[in-house]
N, C-alpha and C positions, 0 to 999 in steps of 0.2 A: 504494499499500499504506500503511495507516495507520501512526503511530508505534508501535514495539514497544518499550516499557520493558525488556524481558529483552534484547533487542538492545544498548540502552545500558548495562545492569547488565555485561554480558560484555565488552562493546567498550572501553568508557571508560576503566577502569583501565589497561589494555593500551595504549591509545593515548596517555594521559599518560606512562608508561613510555617509549614510542617517542620521544615528543617531547623528554622528558628526556635519553634516550641520545644524540639527534642534536644537542642542545644541548650535552651534555658532550664529545663527541667534537669538534665545531666548536672551542668554549672551549679545550679541552686543546690541540690543533694550534695554535690562533693563539697561545696562551701560549708554547708551547715553539718557535714559530717565532722567538720574539725571543732564543733561546737558542743561540748557535752552538756548534759541536763544534770541539774543537783541531785535529782532521784537517784541518778547512778544505775538507772534500770536499762536493760538491754531492750530491743525492740521486742522480742520474743516475750519478756518479762513484762512488758507495757500491754501488749495485746492480752496477755494472759491476766492480768490485773483488770482489763476493761472488761474480758469474757465473765470473770468471776463476779466484779461489779454488778455485771449485768443477768446474773443467774443463768451463764451459758458455760459451766464447767466443763459440758460434755464435748466441746468442740477440740479439734486436735490442731495442733501447731505444729508445722514442720519445716525443716531447713530445706531450701529449693534453690538448687544452682542457677548461676546467672545473674547478671547485674540489673537491678531493678525489674526481676522477674515476678515480683511479688503479685498474689492474687488469692481470692477466696473462692474456694470450690462449693458450690451449694450441694452438689450430689452427694459428696463424701463430707460435708460439714467440716472443711479442713482450711485452715490458714496456711499457705506456702508463703515463707519468706525469704528473700534472697540473703545470702552470708551476710552482707553489710548492715541489712536490717535486722535480721535474726539476732545477730552478735554484736551490734554496734550499741554503745551507749552515747548517743549522740541525738540533737535536735532532729536531723535528719530520719534517724532510724525509728524514733518512736511515732514521728509523724506518718510515716509510711505505715508502720506497723498498726497504728491506730486506725488510719484509713481502712485497711483491709479488715481490721475487727468492725470498723461501721458497716461493712458489707455483711457481716454475719448478724449485726443486729437489724438490719433491714431484713433479712432472711426470717428472722425470729419473729417479726413484726409484720410479716406478708406484705411488706412495701411494693405498692402496685409498679412502678416502673421496673424495679428488679425482677418481679416475677413476669413481667411481660418480656423483658430483655432474654431471661432464661429459654421462655418458649418460642422466641424467635431465634436461637442458636441453629437449630438444625436447618430452616430455611436459609440462613444467612451462610451457613457452611457451603449449602449449594451454590447458592446465589454468586458467592464471592469467587467461587472456583470456575464457574461455568459461564458467565455473563458475557464475556469477551467472545465466546465462540458464535453465538447468533450475531452478534454485534458485526464483528468483523466479515461474517458471510452475509449479512445484509447490505454492507456496505460494497464488496465485491459483486454480490447480484443484484445490486440495486432494487432491494426489497423492502420496504419500511417496515412489514410486519414482521420479520426477523429482529429488526433494530428495537422495536416496541417490546417483543419477547425479552431482549437484552435489558432494557430499560425495567420492565418490571422485576427482573431477577435482581439488577443493580440497585433497585429501589428498596428491595428488603434490607441491603446491606446499610443504605442511607436511613432507612427506619429505626434500624437496629442503633446506629451510632446516634441517632435523636433521642432515642429512650436512653442511651447511655449518660448523656449529659446530666439530667436532674438525678440519676443515680449516683453518679460520683461525685456531684455537688453535695448531695445530701450526705454521701457517706463522710465526706470530709468535714460536714457541720458536726455529725454525730462524733467523729473523731477529736475535734477542737473541745467540744463540750465535755468528754468523757476525760480527755487529758487533764482538763483542768478541775474536774469534780472529784478524781481518782488521787490528785496529787502527784502526777507523773511531771507534768511541766509547772513550774513554781514560781517562775519570775515573767514580768512583763517581755523581757528580751526575749525569752524561749518561745514565748507565746506568737510574737511576731515572727520568730524564725520558723515555726512550726506553720504558720499561715503562709508565708513565702513559698515554703517546699511545697504544700498543699495546692497554692494558686498555680504554681509553675506546672505541676502535674496536668492540672486541670486544664491548661492551655493547649496540651498534645490532644486532648479529647476535642477541644473547641476546633482546632485548626485540621483534624481529620476530619470531622462532619462538613466545614467550609470545603475542603478539597473534594469530598465525594460530591458535594452539591455542584459543585462546579463541573464535574466530570458528568453528571446528572444532565445538567442544562445543556450541555455540550452534545451529549447523546441525543435529546430530544430535538434539539435542532437540526442534527443529520437526519433524525427520522422525518422530521415535518418537510425538509428538501425532496423527499422521495416520495412524497404523498402523490 
């Protein structure tokens, strides 16, 4: 397929934003990895304290390899924390660990956006892997119908990312509240550091959504050209 200037026009700004967001979250995490918390807790200990205070002692916390690979698995009810978070005694470590614990609190409360996101996972896995097949076929064969199939598949990915935003922001809100109430974060400086780490992480989700929206608009324009 020949180079398409319109594709570059739509996707380049979003790509730049995504790269900036990734740089921001990594640099912010590394910066506050050098700032300890007075409580002296590791990320794993902070997560456990939050779970205990919330009556969720039964959840597992595991050490998971990879940089910032932290996540909550609702199927096995497990918090998986990267080494820097699991073992770290820093503002960054407790912020990320508390955020993932926030997802477990959402799960326990049947938080709507988290439930919907979990239900969308099978559809999104199919859409994210296959959307480009009907899209490229539609361009080559000049068939708008195939492109609209691709748009439907990719639209599921966009919907998933849209639902992810309130889920992530709410998890961070819960994290900050619990860190303060449990006494893991004790000073204003620590609270500000936690906020910066979590806000930087949130920007990656915003950037991903904007990038996908621009991609979706591009696909719709190409489909309309072939009507």
